[in-house]
N, C-alpha and C positions, 0 to 999 in steps of 0.2 A: 504493500500500500504506500510505503514511502518510496515511491518509484517515479517514473517519468511524469505521471499525472500532476505532481506538485509543481513541475516546471512548465506544464503545458495547459492544464485545464482551466486556469483562471482567465485566460484571454477569451475563449468562446463564451464562458459564463458571464464575463463583463459585457460582451456584445449583446447578450440576451437581457441582462438585468441591471447593468451599471453597478453602482455601489451596493444595490440590493442583492448582489451575489452572495453577500455574507448571510442574508436570510436564506437564500437558496442552499448555502453550505450547511446551515443548521437543519433545513428540511432533509437534505441528502443524508446528513449524519443520523437523523432520527429514523429514516427508513432503513438505513444501513444497520442501525442498532436492532430494529425489529427483525431484520433478516439474519443478523448475527446470532440472536438468541434462538431463532428457529433452527439455524444450522447447528448450533451447539447442542441443543436438545436432541436433535436427530442423530448427530454424530455419536453422542453418548449411548444411544439405543442401538445404532448400527455401525460399529467401528470397523468398517471394511472400506476398501477402495471404491471410489465412484462418486462420493459426494451426493448432490441432489439427484443425480441420475439414479443412484441406488435407492434413495429415500422415496422418490416418486414412484418407482416400481413397487417397492415393498408396501407402501401405505395407500397410494392412490390408484395404481394400475400401470401396466406396461407402457401405454401410450403417453401418460403424463411423464414417466421417467425418460422416455425417448425424447420428448420435446425439451426437457431440461438439459439432457446430455447434448443434444444437437445444438441448442443455442449456445451452450458453453464451448463446445469444440469449435464451431464455426466462428463465433465472435472472438474467441481468444486466440485462434490461429491468426486471424487478421491482426489482432493486437500484438502478437509476437513479431510480425513483420514490421509493424509501426514502431515498436520499441527498438528493434534492431536498427532501423533507419534513423531513429532519434539518437541512438548511441553514436552511429557513424557521423551524423551531422555535427555533433559537438566534438568528436574525438579527432577527426581527420579533415583535410581540405576537400573542397568540392572536387568531384571527379573520381574519388576513391570510395564514395559512400556505399555503393552497392557491394563491391567485393569485400569491404571491411564488415558490412552488416552480415553478409553470408558467413564470414569467418567467425564472427562472435557467436552466431547461432550454433555453429558446429562445435566450438569450444565449450560453450555452456551445456550443450546436450551431452557431451562426453563427461563433464563434471557431474551432471545428474546421473548418468549411467554408472558412475563410480560408487553410488550409494547415497542414501538420504542424509547421512552424517556429514558427508562432504558438501552436499547442497546447503545444509543448515549452517555449517561452519563458514562457507564463503558468503552466505547471506548475512550473517552477523557482521562480518568485516565490511561488506558493502554498505549496510545500513548505518554502521557507526560513522563511516567516512561521509556518507550523504548527510547525516545529521550535522556533522561539523560544517559541511559546506552550506547547509541551510542556515545554521546559526550565524556564520559569517555574512551571508546574504542579508539576513534580517537586520543584523547590527549595522551593516553598511547602508542599507536602504533607509533606516530610521535615524542614523547618526550623522548624516551630512546633507548638504543642499537644503533647498526650501521644501517644507512639507506642504502637501496639498490637503491635509486633513483626510477626510474620506471623500472629498470632492462633492459634486452635486448629487443629491439623493433622488433626482428624478429617474424613475424606472423607465427605460426606453420602450418596453413592451408590456408594462403593467403586471398584473398577477400572472398572466401567461408567461411572461419573460422570466419572472422569479421561479416559476415551476420548471421552465425549460433549463434554467441555470442549475437547478437542483438535479435534474436528470443528467446533465453534462458532468457536473461535479461528482455524481455518483460513480462515474468511471474510476475516480481516484480511490474509492473505498472498496473496490470489488475484490481485493486480494484475500480477504479472510476465508472465502470459500475454499481456497486451495489448502488451508489447514485441514479442513474436513475430509479432503480427498486422500489424506495420508494415513487413514485409520489403521491400515495393516502394518505400518512401519513405525509406530509410536508405542513406547511402553506405557501401560496403564491408560489407554485412550479414553476410557469413560470419564476419567478425571482430568487428564491433561488437555484434551482437545477443547472442551467447553471453556476452560480457563484461558487457553491460548487465544481462542477466537475473540472473546469479549475484551481481554486485555490488549490485544493487538489493535482492535478497532479504537479503543479509548485513546491509546497513544497516537494513532494516526489522526484522529479528530483534533486533538490538541495541536499537533504540528501544523495541520492545514489551517486552523483558525489563526494562529500566529502569523504564518506566512501570508495568508490572504489579506490580513490587516496591513502588514508591512508593504505589500505590493500596492495596495490602494492608496496608502498614505504617501508613498514615494511618487507614484505615477498619476494618480487620479483615475476615475473610471474610464474616461475616453482613451487615454494613452494605454491603459491596460488592455482595453478592447482591441486596439490597433496593433498591439505588439505580437510578434511571433515568438519572442523569448522574454516573457514578462519579468522573470527574476533577474536576468542579466541587465535588462533595461532599467529595472528599479535600482540596481546597484550603481549603474552609470549615472542615473539621475541624482543619486546621493553623493556624487563627486568622490566616489571611492573606487576609481577604476582599477586599483591594484587587486580588488576583490573579484573582478569579473572572471579572470582565469580560474579562480577557485570555484565559482558558480558553474562554469562550463565543465570542469572536471567532475563536480558533483552531479550535474545533469547526466553526463555520460555514464557515471557509475550507477545512478538511479535507474537509467534505462536498462543497464545490464542486470541490475538486481531484479527489476520487474520481469525481464525476459527469463531469468533463471527460475523464478517462481511460476511463471506461466507455463514453461515447458514441463516442469515437474507436475503441475496440476493437470495439464492436458494429457500427459502420459497415463496418469492414474484413471482419469475419466474414460479415456479411450480403451484402456484395459478392461474396465468394468463393462463398457458397451460391447466390446468384442466377446466377452464371456457369454453374453446373452444373444449374440448374433446380430446386434444392431450396427456393428462395424465388422469388417472382415475378421474371421476367427483366428487368422494368422497372427493378429496383434495380441492374442491372449497368451502371453508368455512372460514369465518372471525369471530373471537371471539367477541361476542356482547359487552363485557366490555373493553377488551384490544385492540380491533381493529387490531389484527394481524392474519395472516393465520396459525392458530395454528395446524391444521391437517397436512398441508404441512410441517411446521417446525418440528413437532414431527416425521413425517414419514421420512423426510430427516435425522434427527438425528438417528433414528433407523437403517437406511441403513448404515450410517457411523459407528455406533457402531459395526455392524456385520463385516464391512470391517476391522476395526482396530483390532478386535479380531481374524480374520481368515487370513488376507492377509497383506503382506509387501508392502506398497505403498510409500516408501520414495523416489523412483526414478521417480516421475510423472511430473517433471517440463516440460519436452518436450511434454508429452501427454497433459498436461493442456494448454500449449501455443498453441498447434495445435487447440484445441477446441475454445479457446478464440480468437485467431486471425481470425478464420472463423466467429465467432460471430460478431467481429468488422468489418469484410468485409461486412456483411449484413448491419450493422449500417451505414457505409459509403455509400453503394449503396442506402440505403433508404434516407439518408440526401441529396444525390445528386439530388434526384427526387423532393425534396420539392419545392413548389412555392416561388416566390420572397418575398411574404408577410410574410413567415415563416422563411426567412433566417436571420441568425445572423453572419455567417462567410462566406468567399468567397468559391465558389464552387470548386476551384482548390484544396482546402485542402481535399475534399472528394475523388477527383480523386487520389491524392497522397496517401491518406489513403488506398484506395482499392489496389493500386499497392504495397504499402509497406506491407500490410497484406499477400498478395499472395507470395511475394518474401521471407518474413520471414518464412512462412509455408513451402515453397519448400526447404529451407536450414536447417530446423530442422534435428536432428539425424534421420536416416532412420527408426529406431525402433519406434520412436514417430509417424512418418508419417504413417507407416503401421498400427499401432494400431489405430490411429485416423481415417483412411479410413475405417477400419473394423467396428469401433463403429458407424460411420455415416451410413454405409451401413445397419447395424442392425436397426438403427432408421428409415431409409427410408422404410425398409421392414416392420417394425412394423406399421408405419402409413398407408402404402399401404394396408396391410391386414385389418386394422381397417376400412378404407374407403370402401374397397370392401365389408366387412360385412355390413356396413351401407347401401350401394347401394342395396344389396340383401334384406335387411330388408325393405327398402323403396319400392322395387319392389313387395314384398309379400303384404305389406300393401296396395299398389295401386291396386293389383289384388283383394284383399278382398273388398276394397271400391267399385271397379267397379262391383263386383258380387252382393254386397248388393244393389247398385243403380239399376242394371238390375232386381233384384228380386222385 
């Protein structure tokens, strides 16, 4: 969650809501908290790989699980490509972006394949360095130059804009789901995973609130909305140019950290879907030594490498939010159905989470909504054809069996 979103999400949110993006941030945080409690409660009851794909299947039915898993895999694969390109944009000169983005995907996929302890160890290092970079950025933005306060509080698009900013900023909080996908690789998952999910979200909310205020104070809403790199511009506006390279390094590391977690989560969800036949069963393999879904991880990495070499996917924040919000809608719906013996949080949080996810999806930019609906329709068509093929196969086998028995 302390990834590339903190360096990128404030600009589109400011275009939608101006200084009211801080209200959008609070709304996004509340919906994320509802979703996090649902994920935590479900993870404690079903400590296996797959996250909401698994929970949807177990509690609501196979189709619900498929929709959650499909949204996660498609949306986060695009996000992987965007994070890789973000890393390259900050780390190397123009002209080298695509090959460097492909290389960082390959390297981080190999780190993940070496085991979850390596993934967690590298993540701790990256997050520590990114937090240092963010602290420098906030101090530089607030400590020099002229302050704009929080600027003009006129909301460019009214309530709709505030809700849209919440949907865009939700992109930044979407990382806690990946904790739940690791249920088979964590000691004492019933206790550890719920605590990790809620604690991680609380820390991320605090960081985003501080950074959001600093950016608005340094730039004002209009300049924030116009910026392609709001934190670097906020540092420059504070007359602390020496800090700009620190921010750039932090942004590159944040993109790498986000990519590391994305590949790990995608591998586990793909493994769970392959086990049920919703993705090719060849992906259902766990390495005997490192205990990771190596085929799923390497396949995901290969797809992302192709995307970064051929397609420009830097504008996928809205598309990713569409898929992830529907993923969490399924999580809330599943948690709402859990019996009292499995409950850790009040049921009203799941009702609020369902409503919040649907509202934020409906207010995303229309291009993201159209693309999201089209991709979900493609997924539904793919699974329908696969099930129809299985039905025909079962029918033929049944006829053959009956014939042999009659003979």
